[in-house]
RODO-955112 format. One record per residue (C-alpha): residue in one letter; x, y, z; residue number from 1. Coordinates in Angstrom, 3 decimals. Layout:
BEGIN
<pt><residuo>a</residuo><x>X</x><y>Y</y><z>Z</z><num>NUM</num></pt>
...
***
This chain:
BEGIN
<pt><residuo>x</residuo><x>8.060</x><y>-23.197</y><z>11.678</z><num>1</num></pt>
<pt><residuo>x</residuo><x>7.230</x><y>-24.901</y><z>14.933</z><num>2</num></pt>
<pt><residuo>x</residuo><x>3.599</x><y>-24.993</y><z>15.970</z><num>3</num></pt>
<pt><residuo>x</residuo><x>2.375</x><y>-22.499</y><z>18.570</z><num>4</num></pt>
<pt><residuo>x</residuo><x>0.014</x><y>-23.756</y><z>21.273</z><num>5</num></pt>
<pt><residuo>x</residuo><x>-2.374</x><y>-21.883</y><z>23.534</z><num>6</num></pt>
<pt><residuo>x</residuo><x>-4.204</x><y>-24.070</y><z>26.070</z><num>7</num></pt>
<pt><residuo>x</residuo><x>-3.183</x><y>-27.207</y><z>24.147</z><num>8</num></pt>
<pt><residuo>x</residuo><x>-4.767</x><y>-25.791</y><z>20.975</z><num>9</num></pt>
<pt><residuo>x</residuo><x>-2.675</x><y>-25.201</y><z>17.868</z><num>10</num></pt>
<pt><residuo>x</residuo><x>-2.740</x><y>-21.609</y><z>16.687</z><num>11</num></pt>
<pt><residuo>x</residuo><x>-3.018</x><y>-21.563</y><z>12.901</z><num>12</num></pt>
<pt><residuo>x</residuo><x>-0.570</x><y>-19.399</y><z>11.016</z><num>13</num></pt>
<pt><residuo>x</residuo><x>-1.830</x><y>-17.105</y><z>8.312</z><num>14</num></pt>
<pt><residuo>x</residuo><x>-0.041</x><y>-16.574</y><z>5.020</z><num>15</num></pt>
<pt><residuo>x</residuo><x>-0.722</x><y>-12.836</y><z>5.092</z><num>16</num></pt>
<pt><residuo>x</residuo><x>-1.710</x><y>-10.312</y><z>7.708</z><num>17</num></pt>
<pt><residuo>x</residuo><x>-3.049</x><y>-6.788</y><z>7.591</z><num>18</num></pt>
<pt><residuo>x</residuo><x>-1.750</x><y>-4.383</y><z>10.204</z><num>19</num></pt>
<pt><residuo>x</residuo><x>-2.513</x><y>-0.650</y><z>10.146</z><num>20</num></pt>
<pt><residuo>x</residuo><x>-3.449</x><y>-0.868</y><z>6.485</z><num>21</num></pt>
<pt><residuo>x</residuo><x>-0.176</x><y>-2.579</y><z>5.501</z><num>22</num></pt>
<pt><residuo>x</residuo><x>-0.298</x><y>-6.098</y><z>4.122</z><num>23</num></pt>
<pt><residuo>x</residuo><x>2.542</x><y>-8.412</y><z>5.134</z><num>24</num></pt>
<pt><residuo>x</residuo><x>3.291</x><y>-11.972</y><z>4.144</z><num>25</num></pt>
<pt><residuo>x</residuo><x>5.565</x><y>-14.551</y><z>5.747</z><num>26</num></pt>
<pt><residuo>x</residuo><x>8.630</x><y>-13.351</y><z>3.858</z><num>27</num></pt>
<pt><residuo>x</residuo><x>7.931</x><y>-9.610</y><z>4.354</z><num>28</num></pt>
<pt><residuo>x</residuo><x>7.750</x><y>-8.940</y><z>0.639</z><num>29</num></pt>
<pt><residuo>x</residuo><x>5.721</x><y>-6.019</y><z>-0.615</z><num>30</num></pt>
<pt><residuo>x</residuo><x>4.026</x><y>-7.960</y><z>-3.406</z><num>31</num></pt>
<pt><residuo>x</residuo><x>0.808</x><y>-8.587</y><z>-1.479</z><num>32</num></pt>
<pt><residuo>x</residuo><x>0.669</x><y>-5.011</y><z>-0.194</z><num>33</num></pt>
<pt><residuo>x</residuo><x>1.112</x><y>-3.528</y><z>-3.668</z><num>34</num></pt>
<pt><residuo>x</residuo><x>-1.423</x><y>-5.909</y><z>-5.234</z><num>35</num></pt>
<pt><residuo>x</residuo><x>-3.969</x><y>-5.000</y><z>-2.564</z><num>36</num></pt>
<pt><residuo>x</residuo><x>-3.294</x><y>-1.292</y><z>-3.035</z><num>37</num></pt>
<pt><residuo>x</residuo><x>-3.719</x><y>-1.676</y><z>-6.787</z><num>38</num></pt>
<pt><residuo>x</residuo><x>-7.153</x><y>-3.249</y><z>-6.282</z><num>39</num></pt>
<pt><residuo>x</residuo><x>-8.073</x><y>-0.496</y><z>-3.851</z><num>40</num></pt>
<pt><residuo>x</residuo><x>-7.102</x><y>2.327</y><z>-6.214</z><num>41</num></pt>
<pt><residuo>x</residuo><x>-8.858</x><y>0.626</y><z>-9.142</z><num>42</num></pt>
<pt><residuo>x</residuo><x>-12.022</x><y>0.474</y><z>-7.056</z><num>43</num></pt>
<pt><residuo>x</residuo><x>-11.723</x><y>4.135</y><z>-6.043</z><num>44</num></pt>
<pt><residuo>x</residuo><x>-10.970</x><y>5.147</y><z>-9.643</z><num>45</num></pt>
<pt><residuo>x</residuo><x>-14.139</x><y>3.409</y><z>-10.826</z><num>46</num></pt>
<pt><residuo>x</residuo><x>-16.117</x><y>5.260</y><z>-8.153</z><num>47</num></pt>
<pt><residuo>x</residuo><x>-14.896</x><y>8.667</y><z>-9.296</z><num>48</num></pt>
<pt><residuo>x</residuo><x>-14.415</x><y>7.965</y><z>-13.005</z><num>49</num></pt>
<pt><residuo>x</residuo><x>-17.304</x><y>10.284</y><z>-13.798</z><num>50</num></pt>
<pt><residuo>x</residuo><x>-15.162</x><y>13.094</y><z>-12.343</z><num>51</num></pt>
<pt><residuo>x</residuo><x>-11.737</x><y>12.303</y><z>-13.770</z><num>52</num></pt>
<pt><residuo>x</residuo><x>-12.494</x><y>10.176</y><z>-16.831</z><num>53</num></pt>
<pt><residuo>x</residuo><x>-12.488</x><y>11.159</y><z>-20.495</z><num>54</num></pt>
<pt><residuo>x</residuo><x>-16.091</x><y>12.427</y><z>-20.701</z><num>55</num></pt>
<pt><residuo>x</residuo><x>-15.741</x><y>14.585</y><z>-17.566</z><num>56</num></pt>
<pt><residuo>x</residuo><x>-16.373</x><y>18.321</y><z>-18.058</z><num>57</num></pt>
<pt><residuo>x</residuo><x>-13.885</x><y>19.199</y><z>-15.289</z><num>58</num></pt>
<pt><residuo>x</residuo><x>-10.770</x><y>21.180</y><z>-16.098</z><num>59</num></pt>
<pt><residuo>x</residuo><x>-7.491</x><y>19.268</y><z>-16.143</z><num>60</num></pt>
<pt><residuo>x</residuo><x>-6.266</x><y>21.198</y><z>-13.068</z><num>61</num></pt>
<pt><residuo>x</residuo><x>-9.261</x><y>19.935</y><z>-11.095</z><num>62</num></pt>
<pt><residuo>x</residuo><x>-8.732</x><y>16.369</y><z>-12.286</z><num>63</num></pt>
<pt><residuo>x</residuo><x>-5.103</x><y>16.557</y><z>-11.162</z><num>64</num></pt>
<pt><residuo>x</residuo><x>-6.164</x><y>17.928</y><z>-7.804</z><num>65</num></pt>
<pt><residuo>x</residuo><x>-8.531</x><y>14.977</y><z>-7.350</z><num>66</num></pt>
<pt><residuo>x</residuo><x>-5.727</x><y>12.581</y><z>-8.339</z><num>67</num></pt>
<pt><residuo>x</residuo><x>-3.301</x><y>14.149</y><z>-5.868</z><num>68</num></pt>
<pt><residuo>x</residuo><x>-5.732</x><y>14.306</y><z>-2.953</z><num>69</num></pt>
<pt><residuo>x</residuo><x>-7.800</x><y>11.132</y><z>-3.393</z><num>70</num></pt>
<pt><residuo>x</residuo><x>-5.903</x><y>8.545</y><z>-5.434</z><num>71</num></pt>
<pt><residuo>x</residuo><x>-2.214</x><y>9.221</y><z>-4.824</z><num>72</num></pt>
<pt><residuo>x</residuo><x>-2.466</x><y>8.853</y><z>-1.011</z><num>73</num></pt>
<pt><residuo>x</residuo><x>-3.937</x><y>5.378</y><z>-1.523</z><num>74</num></pt>
<pt><residuo>x</residuo><x>-0.847</x><y>4.013</y><z>-3.251</z><num>75</num></pt>
<pt><residuo>x</residuo><x>1.712</x><y>6.080</y><z>-1.327</z><num>76</num></pt>
<pt><residuo>x</residuo><x>0.523</x><y>4.928</y><z>2.102</z><num>77</num></pt>
<pt><residuo>x</residuo><x>3.191</x><y>2.671</y><z>3.550</z><num>78</num></pt>
<pt><residuo>x</residuo><x>5.599</x><y>2.778</y><z>0.604</z><num>79</num></pt>
<pt><residuo>x</residuo><x>8.375</x><y>3.723</y><z>2.998</z><num>80</num></pt>
<pt><residuo>x</residuo><x>8.269</x><y>0.139</y><z>4.180</z><num>81</num></pt>
<pt><residuo>x</residuo><x>8.170</x><y>-1.113</y><z>0.587</z><num>82</num></pt>
<pt><residuo>x</residuo><x>11.588</x><y>0.399</y><z>-0.101</z><num>83</num></pt>
<pt><residuo>x</residuo><x>12.926</x><y>-2.969</y><z>-1.171</z><num>84</num></pt>
<pt><residuo>x</residuo><x>10.088</x><y>-3.629</y><z>-3.605</z><num>85</num></pt>
<pt><residuo>x</residuo><x>11.082</x><y>-5.245</y><z>-6.855</z><num>86</num></pt>
<pt><residuo>x</residuo><x>10.907</x><y>-3.352</y><z>-10.128</z><num>87</num></pt>
<pt><residuo>x</residuo><x>8.011</x><y>-5.525</y><z>-11.262</z><num>88</num></pt>
<pt><residuo>x</residuo><x>6.006</x><y>-4.603</y><z>-8.158</z><num>89</num></pt>
<pt><residuo>x</residuo><x>6.700</x><y>-0.919</y><z>-8.673</z><num>90</num></pt>
<pt><residuo>x</residuo><x>5.668</x><y>-1.353</y><z>-12.314</z><num>91</num></pt>
<pt><residuo>x</residuo><x>2.201</x><y>-2.454</y><z>-11.156</z><num>92</num></pt>
<pt><residuo>x</residuo><x>1.583</x><y>0.999</y><z>-9.677</z><num>93</num></pt>
<pt><residuo>x</residuo><x>3.412</x><y>2.717</y><z>-12.556</z><num>94</num></pt>
<pt><residuo>x</residuo><x>1.080</x><y>1.097</y><z>-15.078</z><num>95</num></pt>
<pt><residuo>x</residuo><x>-1.931</x><y>2.280</y><z>-13.117</z><num>96</num></pt>
<pt><residuo>x</residuo><x>-0.556</x><y>5.824</y><z>-12.986</z><num>97</num></pt>
<pt><residuo>x</residuo><x>0.162</x><y>5.900</y><z>-16.714</z><num>98</num></pt>
<pt><residuo>x</residuo><x>-3.285</x><y>4.593</y><z>-17.640</z><num>99</num></pt>
<pt><residuo>x</residuo><x>-4.945</x><y>7.095</y><z>-15.335</z><num>100</num></pt>
<pt><residuo>x</residuo><x>-2.966</x><y>10.082</y><z>-16.657</z><num>101</num></pt>
<pt><residuo>x</residuo><x>-3.807</x><y>9.099</y><z>-20.230</z><num>102</num></pt>
<pt><residuo>x</residuo><x>-7.485</x><y>8.790</y><z>-19.336</z><num>103</num></pt>
<pt><residuo>x</residuo><x>-7.548</x><y>12.107</y><z>-17.469</z><num>104</num></pt>
<pt><residuo>x</residuo><x>-5.888</x><y>14.031</y><z>-20.295</z><num>105</num></pt>
<pt><residuo>x</residuo><x>-7.505</x><y>12.065</y><z>-23.118</z><num>106</num></pt>
<pt><residuo>x</residuo><x>-4.011</x><y>11.778</y><z>-24.596</z><num>107</num></pt>
<pt><residuo>x</residuo><x>-3.616</x><y>9.912</y><z>-27.901</z><num>108</num></pt>
<pt><residuo>x</residuo><x>-1.384</x><y>6.853</y><z>-28.134</z><num>109</num></pt>
<pt><residuo>x</residuo><x>1.571</x><y>8.689</y><z>-29.665</z><num>110</num></pt>
<pt><residuo>x</residuo><x>2.051</x><y>11.050</y><z>-26.681</z><num>111</num></pt>
<pt><residuo>x</residuo><x>4.956</x><y>9.694</y><z>-24.648</z><num>112</num></pt>
<pt><residuo>x</residuo><x>4.778</x><y>8.986</y><z>-20.940</z><num>113</num></pt>
<pt><residuo>x</residuo><x>7.650</x><y>11.394</y><z>-20.407</z><num>114</num></pt>
<pt><residuo>x</residuo><x>5.638</x><y>14.185</y><z>-22.048</z><num>115</num></pt>
<pt><residuo>x</residuo><x>2.617</x><y>13.405</y><z>-19.866</z><num>116</num></pt>
<pt><residuo>x</residuo><x>4.642</x><y>13.445</y><z>-16.654</z><num>117</num></pt>
<pt><residuo>x</residuo><x>6.633</x><y>16.556</y><z>-17.506</z><num>118</num></pt>
<pt><residuo>x</residuo><x>3.632</x><y>18.569</y><z>-18.749</z><num>119</num></pt>
<pt><residuo>x</residuo><x>1.481</x><y>17.613</y><z>-15.752</z><num>120</num></pt>
<pt><residuo>x</residuo><x>4.421</x><y>17.930</y><z>-13.333</z><num>121</num></pt>
<pt><residuo>x</residuo><x>3.701</x><y>14.549</y><z>-11.799</z><num>122</num></pt>
<pt><residuo>x</residuo><x>6.739</x><y>12.519</y><z>-10.734</z><num>123</num></pt>
<pt><residuo>x</residuo><x>7.175</x><y>8.932</y><z>-11.823</z><num>124</num></pt>
<pt><residuo>x</residuo><x>6.214</x><y>6.245</y><z>-9.332</z><num>125</num></pt>
<pt><residuo>x</residuo><x>9.784</x><y>5.042</y><z>-8.867</z><num>126</num></pt>
<pt><residuo>x</residuo><x>10.852</x><y>8.615</y><z>-8.023</z><num>127</num></pt>
<pt><residuo>x</residuo><x>8.177</x><y>8.814</y><z>-5.325</z><num>128</num></pt>
<pt><residuo>x</residuo><x>9.333</x><y>5.439</y><z>-3.973</z><num>129</num></pt>
<pt><residuo>x</residuo><x>12.933</x><y>6.601</y><z>-3.939</z><num>130</num></pt>
<pt><residuo>x</residuo><x>12.137</x><y>9.962</y><z>-2.324</z><num>131</num></pt>
<pt><residuo>x</residuo><x>9.928</x><y>8.512</y><z>0.397</z><num>132</num></pt>
<pt><residuo>x</residuo><x>12.425</x><y>5.736</y><z>1.168</z><num>133</num></pt>
<pt><residuo>x</residuo><x>15.274</x><y>8.253</y><z>1.426</z><num>134</num></pt>
<pt><residuo>x</residuo><x>13.252</x><y>10.438</y><z>3.784</z><num>135</num></pt>
<pt><residuo>x</residuo><x>12.350</x><y>7.423</y><z>5.907</z><num>136</num></pt>
<pt><residuo>x</residuo><x>15.975</x><y>6.270</y><z>6.139</z><num>137</num></pt>
<pt><residuo>x</residuo><x>17.130</x><y>9.775</y><z>7.050</z><num>138</num></pt>
<pt><residuo>x</residuo><x>14.537</x><y>9.914</y><z>9.810</z><num>139</num></pt>
<pt><residuo>x</residuo><x>15.579</x><y>6.504</y><z>11.096</z><num>140</num></pt>
<pt><residuo>x</residuo><x>19.266</x><y>7.449</y><z>10.943</z><num>141</num></pt>
<pt><residuo>x</residuo><x>18.734</x><y>10.449</y><z>13.202</z><num>142</num></pt>
<pt><residuo>x</residuo><x>16.433</x><y>8.552</y><z>15.582</z><num>143</num></pt>
<pt><residuo>x</residuo><x>17.669</x><y>8.489</y><z>19.197</z><num>144</num></pt>
<pt><residuo>x</residuo><x>16.698</x><y>4.834</y><z>19.708</z><num>145</num></pt>
<pt><residuo>x</residuo><x>19.782</x><y>2.643</y><z>19.352</z><num>146</num></pt>
<pt><residuo>x</residuo><x>17.684</x><y>-0.315</y><z>18.183</z><num>147</num></pt>
<pt><residuo>x</residuo><x>17.166</x><y>1.487</y><z>14.870</z><num>148</num></pt>
<pt><residuo>x</residuo><x>20.865</x><y>1.207</y><z>13.964</z><num>149</num></pt>
<pt><residuo>x</residuo><x>20.684</x><y>-2.334</y><z>12.487</z><num>150</num></pt>
<pt><residuo>x</residuo><x>17.720</x><y>-1.300</y><z>10.367</z><num>151</num></pt>
<pt><residuo>x</residuo><x>19.546</x><y>1.679</y><z>8.867</z><num>152</num></pt>
<pt><residuo>x</residuo><x>22.941</x><y>0.010</y><z>8.472</z><num>153</num></pt>
<pt><residuo>x</residuo><x>22.278</x><y>-3.730</y><z>8.106</z><num>154</num></pt>
<pt><residuo>x</residuo><x>25.199</x><y>-6.119</y><z>7.975</z><num>155</num></pt>
<pt><residuo>x</residuo><x>26.269</x><y>-6.824</y><z>4.407</z><num>156</num></pt>
<pt><residuo>x</residuo><x>25.857</x><y>-10.597</y><z>4.427</z><num>157</num></pt>
<pt><residuo>x</residuo><x>23.530</x><y>-11.031</y><z>1.463</z><num>158</num></pt>
<pt><residuo>x</residuo><x>24.118</x><y>-14.054</y><z>-0.685</z><num>159</num></pt>
<pt><residuo>x</residuo><x>22.271</x><y>-12.685</y><z>-3.671</z><num>160</num></pt>
<pt><residuo>x</residuo><x>23.578</x><y>-9.902</y><z>-5.879</z><num>161</num></pt>
<pt><residuo>x</residuo><x>20.168</x><y>-8.294</y><z>-6.013</z><num>162</num></pt>
<pt><residuo>x</residuo><x>20.116</x><y>-4.533</y><z>-5.597</z><num>163</num></pt>
<pt><residuo>x</residuo><x>17.613</x><y>-3.007</y><z>-3.203</z><num>164</num></pt>
<pt><residuo>x</residuo><x>15.946</x><y>0.350</y><z>-3.621</z><num>165</num></pt>
<pt><residuo>x</residuo><x>17.560</x><y>1.732</y><z>-0.489</z><num>166</num></pt>
<pt><residuo>x</residuo><x>21.039</x><y>0.710</y><z>-1.749</z><num>167</num></pt>
<pt><residuo>x</residuo><x>20.872</x><y>3.482</y><z>-4.350</z><num>168</num></pt>
<pt><residuo>x</residuo><x>20.069</x><y>6.248</y><z>-1.880</z><num>169</num></pt>
<pt><residuo>x</residuo><x>23.095</x><y>8.361</y><z>-0.916</z><num>170</num></pt>
***
């Protein structure tokens, strides 16, 4: 990129930037945002582990309420803009969710993830990503601003055969 000057001084370009709690890099990938969110939720989980961890005397319903009100909003903030996140980036959050659910329920190793999610009625991370992205695209599609049109219906000139999350949304 060409250098930017202000008063004959070169303005340095950062690799990443944080804006309204969203972390962007030069290529607008969600990898940095998801990694930062993972660190943030790990830190918050350590802070409240005495409430939701294995030795906690709280009922499971209360632990789930704490998860839904304190921890889930941390990783769901801004995921509408991470709609094109790769499966490996989504797996970072999925792994956190699985480990946390196992810790909260004190589930043994042979209990499947599907059983945990269905019994606790907690959707998988990729389902939350898909749902939030679909809602965001629907909102953008009905937006009165005509500048939103290229964002909702981008030209199909991709050279790679990679599938994006928002490609699968009807």
